[in-house]
N, C-alpha and C positions, 0 to 999 in steps of 0.2 A: 526490542519492542517494535521498532520501525519495520522490520521485516515482516512481522505478523500483520501489522496494520496495512502495509502495502500489498501483501499477498491477498488480503481479504477485500480491500477496497479498489486496488488497481490505480490509485492516484497518490502521488507523493504529497501534494498539498493537503488532501483530505487526511492522509496518514499523519501528517504533522499536527493537524488540528485535533485529531483523536488523541494523539500522545499528550498534547497540552491538557485536554480534558481529563485524561487518565491521571496525569500528575496532580491535578487539583483534587480529584477524588482520593488519590493515595495520601495526600497531605492530611486529609480529614480522618484517616484511620489511626487509632491509637497504636503506637509502636509495640507496646507490650502484648497486644492481642494478635500480632502477626507471627505465625510460625515459620512461614516461608515468604519472603518478600517477592521473590521471582514468581511464585504461584499467584500471589495477590495481584501483581501487575499484569500477568498474562490473563487472568480472569477479567480484570477491569477492562483491559484493552479489547479483549474478545467480545465482551458484552456491549461495549460502546460501538464497536464495528458492526455487530449484528443489528443494533438499534439503528445505526446510520443506514445500513443496507435496506432495512425495512422501509424507511422513509424515502430512500433513493429509488426503490423499486417503483413507487408511485410516480416519481418524477420521470423515470425512464419510459413509463407506459405511454407517455405522450411524445416521446422523442422519435423522430423518423430518421432511420439510418442505423448503421452498425455502431455498437458501443465497443470500443477497444481500450484496454488499459493504457495509462500514460507510461511511455518508456523512460526507464532510469538506467544510467550507466553505472555499473557496480564494479568494474575491473580496477585493479591497482593502476594508478596513473603515474607512479614513480618513474617507470621506464618509457613513458610516452610523453611527447611534448604536447603543448596545448592544441596546436592545429591538428595533429594526428589524432588526438583524443576526441576532438569535436567531429572530425570526419568519421572515425570509427563508430562513435556513439550514434551519429545520425544514420549511417548506412546499416549497421546491425539492428538498430531499433526498428527502422522502417522495414527491413527485410523480414524480421521476425513477425511484425504486425501484419504484413501482407500474407505471410505463410499462415498465420492463425486465421485470418479472415478467409483465405481460400480453402482451408481444410473444412471437411464436413464433420458434423458430430457423429461419433460412433465408428469412425474409421475411414 
């Protein structure tokens, strides 16, 4: 569920907030009425994200400057020590964000 919310919102903290709200909504649905728990959770999360994006669009209209998603490191960290992980995370995230910012829409 986190991957859905992060992809839709571009922010890890907002994604976590949406997941908490989705869990509260899910708790109120009677279990015997659910045919597919995964489908219910995906629907709730998607609707909450869309609602948040509609309200966030109004907030961004007044923001001056580029809006970029928050970088999140998703690689396995078992083979990387803490220093290497931090360096890799910072360099890859910034490089990708600069590339996204420099690219033009439509090619």
